C-alpha positions in Angstrom: 0.3 1.7 89.9 0.4 1.5 86.1 -0.7 -1.7 84.4 2.3 -3.7 83.2 2.2 -4.3 79.5 3.6 -7.4 77.8 6.5 -6.8 75.5 6.5 -8.5 72.1 9.7 -8.5 70.1 9.6 -9.4 66.5 12.1 -9.5 63.6 12.9 -6.0 62.4 11.5 -5.4 58.9 14.1 -2.8 57.8 17.1 -4.8 59.0 16.1 -8.0 57.4 14.7 -6.6 54.1 17.9 -4.5 53.9 20.1 -7.6 54.4 18.2 -9.4 51.6 18.5 -6.4 49.3 22.2 -5.9 49.9 22.9 -9.6 49.2 20.9 -9.4 46.0 22.8 -6.3 45.0 26.2 -8.0 45.7 25.3 -10.9 43.5 24.0 -8.7 40.7 27.0 -6.4 40.8 29.4 -9.4 40.6 27.5 -10.9 37.6 27.4 -7.5 35.9 31.1 -7.0 36.5 32.2 -10.3 35.1 29.8 -10.3 32.1 30.7 -6.8 31.0 33.7 -8.0 29.0 35.9 -5.4 30.5 37.3 -7.6 33.2 40.4 -9.6 32.3 40.1 -11.1 35.8 36.8 -12.8 35.2 36.6 -16.5 36.1 36.0 -19.1 33.4 32.9 -21.2 33.8 34.7 -24.3 34.9 35.1 -26.1 38.2 38.9 -26.2 37.4 39.1 -22.4 37.9 39.4 -21.7 41.6 38.0 -18.2 41.1 34.8 -19.6 39.7 34.5 -22.0 42.6 35.2 -19.1 45.1 32.6 -16.8 43.5 30.1 -19.7 43.3 30.4 -20.4 47.0 30.2 -16.7 47.8 27.1 -16.4 45.6 25.5 -19.4 47.5 26.2 -17.6 50.8 24.5 -14.5 49.5 21.5 -16.5 48.3 21.3 -17.9 51.9 21.2 -14.4 53.3 18.5 -13.4 50.8 16.5 -16.3 52.0 17.1 -15.5 55.7 16.3 -11.8 55.2 13.0 -12.4 53.3 11.8 -15.2 55.6 12.5 -13.1 58.7 10.8 -10.1 57.0 7.7 -12.2 56.4 7.7 -13.8 59.9 5.7 -11.4 62.1 5.3 -13.8 65.1 6.9 -12.6 68.4 10.4 -14.0 68.9 10.6 -12.8 72.5 7.6 -12.1 74.7 8.0 -10.8 78.2 4.7 -10.9 80.2 3.2 -11.8 83.6 3.9 -15.5 83.1 7.6 -15.2 82.2 9.8 -15.0 79.1 8.8 -16.8 75.9 11.6 -17.4 73.4 10.8 -18.1 69.8 13.5 -18.4 67.2 12.3 -21.9 66.2 12.4 -23.1 69.9 9.0 -21.9 71.2 10.0 -22.3 74.8 8.5 -20.4 77.7 10.6 -19.9 80.9 8.4 -19.1 83.9 9.5 -16.4 86.3 10.0 -19.0 89.0 12.6 -20.7 86.9 14.6 -17.5 86.1 17.4 -16.8 88.6 18.6 -13.5 87.2 18.6 -11.2 84.1 21.3 -8.7 83.1 22.7 -6.8 80.2 26.2 -7.5 78.8 28.0 -5.7 76.1 29.2 -7.8 73.1 31.3 -5.6 70.9 29.0 -2.6 70.2 25.7 -4.2 71.1 24.2 -4.9 74.5 22.8 -8.4 74.9 20.3 -9.7 77.3 21.5 -12.7 79.4 19.0 -14.8 81.3 20.2 -17.2 84.1 17.8 -20.1 84.3 17.4 -22.9 86.9 19.4 -25.9 85.6 16.4 -28.2 85.5 14.2 -25.7 83.7 17.1 -25.0 81.3 17.3 -28.7 80.4 13.6 -29.0 80.1 13.4 -26.0 77.7 15.7 -27.8 75.2 16.9 -24.6 73.6 19.5 -26.4 71.3 22.0 -23.6 71.7 25.2 -23.6 69.6 28.3 -21.4 69.5 28.7 -22.1 65.8 25.4 -20.8 64.4 26.2 -17.2 63.5 22.7 -16.2 62.6 21.0 -17.5 65.8 19.7 -14.9 68.1 19.9 -17.3 71.1 23.4 -18.2 72.2 25.0 -19.9 75.1 27.2 -18.0 77.5 30.7 -19.5 78.0 31.4 -20.5 81.5 27.7 -20.3 82.5 26.0 -23.6 81.6 22.4 -22.6 82.4 22.4 -19.2 80.8 21.0 -18.0 77.5 21.9 -14.8 75.7 19.4 -13.0 73.5 21.1 -11.1 70.7 19.0 -8.2 69.6 20.5 -7.6 66.2 17.8 -8.0 63.5 15.0 -7.5 66.1 12.7 -4.5 66.3 13.4 -3.9 70.0 16.8 -3.6 71.7 18.1 -5.4 74.8 17.7 -2.4 77.0 14.0 -2.2 76.3 13.7 -6.0 77.0 15.5 -5.5 80.4 13.1 -2.6 81.2 10.2 -5.0 80.5 11.7 -7.6 82.9 12.1 -4.8 85.5 8.4 -3.9 85.2 7.4 -7.5 86.0 10.2 -8.8 88.3 12.6 -6.1 89.4 14.2 -8.4 91.9 15.7 -10.5 89.1 17.7 -7.8 87.5 21.5 -7.8 88.2 24.1 -5.4 87.0 
């Protein structure tokens, strides 16, 4: 029998650096467009101009994505770790869920991407204090509607996809995998 290897999933460097670069490019192109003098539609530098307010808010959003992209690019700590002890979830929570506390693991498709869903014993789910929210769009850990003790791991922005994470779970605990 082959030795089971722990799987460490980190933030993807290309995805996150690309997100920061595209955001910076969008801000730069908007500034270049409006300062070129050719645009009669350029906003005036006044809070009374709704176009200026709109572009300012959009620029702040792009600055946020620059910050997120660069900080995730620099963060090389594992965000998901699947090993002989269980599944460790990072993403600012740093919670470990032992195999004994996991009821099932499965893949579900969300739009074009497959996502890893983990069903956890209710007491262990509460003890993990994962602080899940439906409203945080950049969070890789999400609750699953209608399933109160379930966490969904979104693999966008990570260096390993959900299928590989499920394969790692299968290598340690194949009895937990559901279809």
